[in-house]
matplotlib code that plots the C-alpha trace (Angstrom):
import matplotlib.pyplot as plt

x = [83.2, 80.8, 80.6, 77.7, 79.1, 77.9, 74.4, 73.6, 74.4, 72.1, 69.6, 70.0, 69.4, 66.5, 64.6, 66.0, 64.6, 61.3, 61.2, 62.1, 59.4, 56.6, 57.4, 57.3, 54.2, 52.6, 54.0, 53.1, 49.4, 48.9, 47.1, 44.6, 43.7, 43.2, 40.9, 39.1, 38.6, 37.5, 35.6, 33.5, 33.1, 32.1, 29.2, 27.5, 27.4, 25.5, 23.5, 23.0, 22.0, 19.5, 17.6, 17.6, 15.4, 13.0, 12.3, 11.7, 9.4, 7.5, 7.0, 5.5, 3.3, 2.4, 2.1, -0.5, -1.9, -2.9, -4.3, -7.0, -7.5, -7.8, -9.7, -12.3, -12.4, -15.2, -17.9, -16.5, -17.5, -20.7, -23.8, -22.6, -22.5, -25.7, -26.5, -24.2, -21.4, -17.8, -15.3, -11.4, -9.2, -5.4, -3.5, 0.5, 2.4, 3.5, 0.1, 0.5, -1.7, -2.7, -3.8, -5.9, -7.3, -7.7, -9.8, -12.0, -12.6, -13.9, -16.5, -17.7, -17.9, -19.7, -22.6, -21.4, -19.7, -17.0, -17.6, -14.3, -10.4, -9.1, -5.3, -3.8, -0.1, 2.3, 0.9, -2.3, -1.8, 1.5, 1.3, 2.8, 0.0, -2.9, -3.0, -4.1, -6.2, -7.8, -9.0, -10.5, -12.8, -13.6, -13.5, -16.9, -14.9, -17.4, -20.9, -23.4, -25.1, -21.2, -20.5, -17.2, -17.5, -16.6, -13.0, -9.5, -7.8, -7.5, -7.2, -10.4, -11.5, -11.2, -11.6, -15.2, -15.5, -15.0, -16.9, -19.4, -18.5, -17.9, -20.0, -24.3, -25.4, -25.4, -28.1, -26.5, -26.5, -29.0, -29.9, -29.4, -29.4, -29.0, -26.8, -24.8, -24.9, -22.6, -21.8, -20.6, -18.2, -16.7, -16.5, -14.9, -12.6, -11.2, -11.0, -8.8, -7.0, -5.6, -3.8, -2.4, -4.2, -5.6, -6.3, -8.5, -7.7, -10.8, -12.8, -15.1, -16.0, -19.7, -20.3, -20.3, -22.0, -18.6, -14.6, -11.4, -8.5, -5.5, -2.1, 1.4, 4.4, 5.4, 5.3, 8.6, 10.5, 9.4, 5.4, 5.0, 3.2, 0.7, 0.2, -0.3, -3.0, -4.7, -5.0, -6.9, -9.1, -9.9, -10.7, -12.4, -15.2, -15.6, -16.8, -18.5, -20.5, -20.8, -22.1, -18.2, -14.9, -12.2, -8.2, -6.2, -2.1, 0.9, 2.1, 4.4, 2.2, 1.3, 5.5, 5.2, 4.7, 2.1, -1.1, -2.9, -0.4, -1.7, -5.1, -4.6, -2.7, -5.3, -8.3, -11.0, -10.2, -9.8, -12.8, -15.1, -12.6, -11.9, -8.0, -6.3, -2.2, -2.2, -4.1, -0.7, -2.5, -5.6, -6.7, -6.5, -8.2, -10.9, -11.0, -11.2, -14.6, -16.2, -14.8, -16.8, -19.7, -19.3, -19.1, -22.7, -23.7, -21.9, -18.6, -15.4, -12.2, -9.1, -7.7, -4.8, -1.9, -0.4, 0.0, -3.7, -5.7, -8.9, -10.0, -13.2, -16.4, -18.7, -21.2, -24.7, -26.9]
y = [17.7, 17.2, 13.7, 11.2, 13.0, 16.3, 15.4, 13.7, 16.1, 18.4, 16.0, 15.5, 19.3, 19.7, 17.5, 19.3, 22.2, 20.4, 19.1, 22.2, 24.2, 21.8, 22.1, 25.6, 26.3, 23.7, 25.4, 28.5, 27.0, 24.7, 27.5, 29.4, 26.2, 24.5, 27.6, 27.4, 23.8, 24.0, 27.0, 24.5, 21.5, 24.2, 25.3, 22.2, 20.7, 24.1, 23.0, 20.1, 20.9, 23.4, 20.9, 18.2, 21.3, 22.4, 18.3, 17.6, 20.7, 19.5, 15.7, 17.8, 19.2, 16.3, 14.0, 16.9, 17.0, 13.3, 13.1, 15.7, 13.7, 10.9, 12.4, 13.9, 11.4, 8.8, 12.0, 12.6, 9.2, 8.7, 6.9, 7.4, 3.4, 2.5, -1.2, -2.0, -4.3, -4.6, -7.3, -6.3, -8.0, -7.5, -7.6, -7.4, -8.4, -4.9, -3.6, -2.7, -4.5, -0.7, 0.2, -2.5, -2.1, 1.9, 1.2, -1.1, 1.1, 3.9, 1.6, 0.9, 4.6, 5.0, 2.1, -0.7, -4.0, -5.2, -9.3, -10.2, -10.0, -12.8, -11.8, -12.5, -14.1, -14.2, -17.6, -15.5, -15.3, -17.7, -18.7, -21.7, -22.4, -22.0, -26.0, -26.4, -23.6, -24.5, -27.9, -26.4, -24.1, -25.9, -29.3, -31.2, -29.5, -26.2, -26.2, -26.2, -22.8, -21.9, -21.6, -20.7, -18.1, -19.4, -18.4, -19.8, -16.7, -19.2, -15.3, -13.8, -17.4, -17.4, -14.2, -14.3, -17.6, -15.3, -12.5, -14.8, -16.0, -12.9, -9.6, -9.3, -8.3, -5.0, -3.2, -3.7, -7.0, -10.3, -11.0, -8.0, -8.7, -12.4, -13.3, -16.0, -19.3, -19.0, -22.5, -22.4, -19.3, -21.3, -24.1, -22.1, -20.6, -23.2, -25.3, -22.3, -21.6, -25.5, -24.3, -21.7, -19.0, -17.3, -17.2, -16.0, -13.4, -14.0, -16.9, -16.4, -14.4, -13.6, -11.7, -8.0, -5.3, -3.4, -4.4, -2.8, -4.2, -2.6, -2.8, -1.5, -1.1, -2.8, -6.3, -7.9, -11.1, -12.5, -13.0, -9.7, -8.4, -11.3, -11.6, -7.8, -8.1, -11.8, -8.9, -5.9, -8.7, -9.8, -5.8, -5.5, -8.5, -7.6, -4.2, -5.7, -8.0, -5.7, -2.5, -0.5, -1.7, 0.6, -0.3, 1.5, 1.5, 3.8, 6.2, 3.5, 1.9, 4.4, 3.3, 0.8, -2.4, -1.0, -2.5, 1.6, 2.4, -0.2, 0.6, 4.1, 3.4, 1.5, 4.1, 1.8, 0.2, 3.0, 4.4, 1.9, 1.7, 3.8, 4.4, 5.9, 6.4, 7.8, 5.0, 4.8, 7.8, 8.9, 11.1, 8.5, 6.0, 9.0, 9.0, 4.8, 5.1, 8.1, 6.7, 3.6, 6.0, 7.7, 4.1, 3.2, 6.7, 5.1, 7.7, 6.2, 8.0, 8.1, 9.7, 10.7, 13.1, 12.0, 13.7, 13.4, 13.0, 14.5, 15.4, 12.7, 13.9, 14.8, 12.5, 13.8, 14.2]
z = [-20.8, -18.5, -16.6, -15.0, -11.5, -12.6, -13.8, -10.2, -8.9, -10.3, -10.2, -6.2, -6.4, -8.4, -6.0, -2.9, -4.2, -5.3, -1.8, 0.5, -2.2, -1.1, 2.6, 2.5, 0.6, 3.2, 6.0, 4.8, 3.9, 5.8, 9.0, 6.2, 4.8, 7.9, 9.6, 6.8, 6.3, 10.4, 9.6, 7.0, 9.5, 12.3, 10.2, 8.4, 12.4, 13.0, 9.5, 10.8, 14.0, 12.9, 10.1, 13.1, 15.1, 11.8, 11.6, 15.6, 14.8, 12.3, 13.7, 16.3, 14.5, 12.1, 15.2, 16.8, 13.2, 13.7, 17.2, 16.0, 12.7, 14.9, 17.7, 15.5, 12.7, 14.8, 14.5, 11.1, 10.0, 12.7, 11.2, 7.7, 7.0, 9.6, 9.1, 6.5, 6.3, 5.6, 4.6, 5.1, 3.0, 3.7, 0.7, 2.1, 4.7, 5.2, 5.9, 9.9, 12.7, 13.8, 10.1, 10.6, 14.0, 12.9, 10.0, 11.7, 14.5, 12.2, 10.4, 14.1, 14.2, 11.0, 12.1, 9.9, 11.0, 9.9, 8.7, 9.1, 7.5, 4.7, 4.0, 0.8, 1.3, -1.6, -2.9, -4.2, -8.2, -7.6, -11.5, -10.2, -8.3, -11.1, -11.4, -8.5, -8.3, -11.4, -10.5, -7.4, -8.7, -11.6, -9.6, -7.2, -4.5, -5.1, -2.6, -4.4, -5.7, -6.4, -10.1, -11.7, -14.5, -17.5, -18.5, -19.2, -16.7, -13.4, -11.4, -12.8, -12.2, -8.8, -8.2, -10.0, -7.1, -3.8, -5.3, -5.5, -1.8, -0.1, -1.1, -0.6, -4.2, -5.2, -6.6, -10.3, -9.7, -10.9, -7.6, -5.3, -1.4, -1.5, 1.0, 0.0, 1.9, 5.5, 4.9, 0.9, 1.9, 4.9, 2.2, -0.4, 2.3, 3.7, 0.7, -0.5, 2.9, 2.7, -1.1, 1.1, -1.4, 1.5, 5.1, 7.5, 10.9, 12.2, 13.5, 11.1, 7.5, 6.6, 3.2, 3.4, 0.8, 0.3, 0.9, 1.6, 0.4, 2.2, 0.8, 1.1, -0.4, -3.8, -5.1, -5.6, -7.6, -10.9, -10.7, -9.3, -12.0, -12.3, -9.0, -8.9, -11.5, -9.6, -6.9, -9.3, -10.3, -7.0, -6.2, -9.2, -8.7, -5.2, -6.2, -9.2, -7.1, -3.6, -3.2, -3.4, -2.9, -2.0, -2.1, 0.7, 0.8, 1.2, -0.7, -1.8, -3.0, -5.4, -7.6, -10.0, -9.0, -6.2, -6.0, -5.9, -9.2, -10.5, -10.4, -11.2, -14.1, -15.3, -16.4, -16.7, -13.8, -11.7, -12.7, -10.7, -8.2, -5.2, -4.0, -0.9, -1.1, 2.9, 4.7, 7.2, 8.7, 10.3, 7.8, 5.2, 7.6, 7.9, 3.6, 3.7, 5.2, 3.4, -0.2, 1.0, 1.6, -2.0, -3.4, -1.7, -4.7, -7.5, -6.9, -7.1, -6.8, -6.5, -2.7, -0.5, -1.3, -4.5, -7.4, -9.3, -5.9, -5.0, -1.5, -0.7, -1.4, 2.0, 2.6, 1.6, 5.1]

ax = plt.figure().add_subplot(projection="3d")
ax.plot(x, y, z, "-o")
ax.set_aspect("equal")
plt.show()
């Protein structure tokens, strides 16, 4: 009869054999495996260095292209908007200051005047502000001559009043060329500034023939859709009242929740509004000005580098 000690010795022998096999196998394989891993790491490091070099080269090329575009931009737009005026609306805190400055400079090179810069904070289109905004726009605080539209949509009402005081009526308007009273414009902007619906980046803001709405990124939060829709309504109203409007943003603004994307996804709106999706680049800023020129002839389009975009039409000499 086999006793317990026999089983114990057998189990110990088995474990010793397994352990010895692992040690021998590891010893035999350790050298080749380690060498192979080191070779892979070396190859990956080399690939990384090559990609970094390629990235630097491509960035250098892009910088050179950007420098060239920046240099020729004033010449490309020169004289295309002689004696016209443009209002700038900054619709996002993510719009870089250099973009505002670049577009402003090119508008000047085109022969036009920037009549002022208005900024839209997150409070623009916020449903929580609807009651106070509607009370102001339908109350006795509006200056004489400013008649709000008859609508239950507060965002539409706000867009209509702003278009009324910020745009010089275009050729298709009921009173083409009639400039709104400066006092009325200042009064409405001051009232809305008190409600934190907008702010003024410039000391004065005057009515203009065209509007450029600068944007970046996407809206966030529970009311993001409502706020984006309100800004679209504003751009549409500015375009309809004046001689044209352009929404200029970055590639991120084409995505869901972005202003450019919202316009391009709405065919009736995009048929009347021009959009730019690369305004952070000199080429995009040039396109923004040329899009205004196209708007003055009744042509709207979707321009930039995103999907389904097209070249900006060359100005007709």
